C-alpha positions in Angstrom: 13.9 -0.9 -37.1 11.4 2.3 -37.0 11.9 5.1 -34.4 9.1 6.8 -35.3 6.7 7.3 -38.2 5.6 10.9 -39.1 2.9 11.4 -41.7 -0.6 12.2 -42.5 -3.4 10.7 -40.1 -5.2 8.8 -42.8 -7.7 6.8 -40.5 -8.8 6.2 -36.9 -10.2 2.8 -36.2 -11.4 0.9 -33.2 -8.0 -0.4 -32.0 -5.2 1.3 -34.4 -4.5 4.2 -36.7 -3.4 4.4 -40.2 -0.5 6.9 -41.0 0.5 7.7 -44.4 3.9 8.6 -45.5 5.6 8.3 -48.8 2.7 6.6 -50.2 2.5 4.1 -47.8 -0.1 3.4 -45.2 1.0 1.8 -41.9 -1.4 0.1 -39.6 -0.4 1.3 -35.9 -2.0 -0.5 -33.0 -2.0 2.2 -30.1 -3.7 2.6 -26.8 -7.0 4.3 -25.6 -4.9 7.4 -23.8 -3.2 7.8 -27.3 -6.6 7.8 -29.3 -7.8 11.0 -26.8 -5.0 13.2 -28.1 -4.9 12.4 -31.7 -5.2 15.3 -34.2 -8.0 15.3 -36.7 -7.8 13.0 -39.7 -5.7 14.6 -42.4 -3.4 16.4 -40.2 0.1 15.3 -39.6 1.2 13.3 -36.5 4.4 11.9 -35.3 4.0 8.4 -33.7 6.9 6.7 -31.9 6.8 3.2 -32.8 7.7 -0.3 -31.6 7.9 -3.0 -34.5 6.7 -6.6 -32.8 7.9 -9.6 -35.0 6.6 -13.2 -34.5 7.2 -16.3 -37.1 3.8 -15.5 -38.6 3.0 -11.7 -37.8 4.8 -8.4 -38.0 2.9 -5.5 -36.0 3.5 -1.9 -35.3 2.3 -0.2 -32.1 2.7 3.5 -31.8 2.6 6.1 -29.2 2.5 10.1 -29.3 5.2 10.1 -26.5 8.6 8.6 -25.9 7.4 8.1 -22.3 4.6 5.8 -23.3 6.7 3.9 -25.6 9.3 3.4 -23.0 6.9 2.1 -20.5 5.2 -0.2 -23.0 8.5 -1.6 -23.5 8.9 -2.1 -20.0 5.8 -3.8 -19.8 6.6 -6.3 -22.4 9.5 -7.5 -20.4 7.1 -8.6 -17.6 6.5 -12.2 -17.6 3.1 -13.1 -19.0 2.5 -9.6 -20.6 2.4 -9.4 -24.4 1.6 -6.5 -26.6 -2.3 -6.8 -26.1 -1.8 -6.8 -22.2 0.5 -4.1 -22.3 -1.8 -1.8 -24.6 -4.8 -2.9 -22.3 -3.0 -1.6 -19.2 -2.0 1.8 -21.0 -5.5 2.2 -22.2 -7.1 2.2 -18.7 -4.3 4.2 -17.2 -1.7 6.8 -18.0 2.1 6.0 -17.4 2.0 8.2 -14.4 -0.9 6.5 -13.1 1.0 3.0 -13.7 4.0 4.6 -11.9 1.8 5.7 -8.9 0.5 2.1 -8.8 3.4 0.2 -9.0 5.3 2.3 -6.4 2.2 2.4 -4.2 1.6 -1.6 -4.5 -1.6 -1.0 -5.8 -2.4 -4.2 -7.9 -6.2 -3.5 -7.8 -5.8 -0.5 -10.1 -3.5 -2.5 -12.5 -5.7 -5.5 -12.5 -8.7 -3.1 -13.8 -7.1 -3.6 -17.3 -9.1 -6.1 -19.4 -7.2 -9.5 -19.4 -4.9 -8.7 -16.6 -5.4 -10.6 -13.3 -4.5 -10.1 -9.7 -1.5 -12.4 -10.0 -0.2 -10.6 -13.1 -0.5 -7.4 -11.7 1.4 -8.4 -8.8 4.4 -9.8 -10.6 4.2 -6.8 -12.9 4.7 -4.5 -9.5 7.7 -6.7 -8.4 9.4 -6.7 -11.7 9.0 -3.1 -12.6 9.2 -1.4 -8.9 13.0 -0.9 -9.6 12.7 0.3 -13.0 9.8 2.9 -12.8 11.0 5.9 -11.1 8.5 8.5 -9.5 10.6 11.5 -10.5 9.7 10.4 -14.1 5.9 11.2 -13.1 6.8 14.9 -12.3 9.4 15.6 -15.0 7.1 17.7 -17.0 5.9 19.5 -13.8 9.5 20.1 -12.8 10.7 21.3 -16.2 10.5 25.0 -15.1 12.4 24.5 -12.1 16.2 25.4 -12.1 18.2 22.2 -12.0 20.1 23.3 -8.7 16.6 23.6 -7.0 15.3 20.2 -8.2 16.6 18.1 -5.4 14.9 20.3 -2.9 11.7 20.3 -4.5 12.0 16.4 -4.7 12.8 16.4 -1.0 9.8 18.5 -0.1 7.6 16.2 -2.4 8.6 13.1 -0.8 8.2 14.6 3.0 4.6 15.4 1.7 3.9 11.7 0.5 5.4 10.3 3.7 3.2 12.8 5.7 -0.2 11.5 3.8 0.7 8.0 4.2 1.2 8.7 8.1 -2.3 10.3 8.0 -3.7 6.9 6.8 -3.8 7.4 2.9 -2.3 4.6 0.7 1.1 5.3 -0.8 -0.8 5.0 -4.1 -3.3 7.6 -3.3 -0.8 10.2 -1.8 1.4 9.9 -5.1 -1.8 10.4 -7.2 -2.7 13.4 -5.1 0.6 15.1 -6.0 -0.3 14.9 -9.6 -1.4 18.1 -11.1 0.2 20.2 -8.2 2.5 23.0 -9.9 5.8 22.7 -8.0 7.8 25.7 -7.1 11.4 26.1 -5.6 9.9 28.0 -2.5 7.1 25.7 -1.8 7.0 24.3 1.8 5.8 21.1 2.8 2.6 22.5 4.6 1.9 24.2 1.3 2.1 20.9 -0.6 0.1 19.1 1.7 -2.7 21.8 1.5 -2.8 21.4 -2.2 -2.5 17.5 -2.2 -5.5 17.4 0.3 -7.5 19.6 -1.9 -6.8 17.2 -4.8 -7.7 14.2 -2.8 -11.5 15.9 -2.4 -11.7 15.5 -6.1 -10.0 12.0 -6.7 
């Protein structure tokens, strides 16, 4: 029904924000991650929304990025996870962290979210493993790379991940270590490994 709502950030409450537009204030429930990047009250904000309808309730959920909204919807498709559980997961980890956890079979990281047990975390991994792509996690980092070199950069990145796993790190740790590394077309596997191992020291 609503793709997004753009207006003035009128209020910031414990678990929701109020966005005023056209003389109407919309209650929008959101995540702890989103709260960190909100503008000051009184400034304009654009929130990508999801309308959750039940027989007795109508609630809006919103996010500052399309990616977070996309992952939120995927989480809702997992058996046993409703809007509250999806928000809890995205409040304790970013969408990229969730991708790393799912692709690295790191159920413990997902189970840290309030109300999400080990069984639910395992089910989430099984149901989303084919729907969450590692490439999406690096999309922003690769945006400056020319399209014809993207495949090569991804190949180098995947080789580096495999090398870290061979060194004894878990898949989740290896993927997370790649986060924050600026990938360039001329980067070799050795260069990426050095940068990743340096990241490991701060994780």
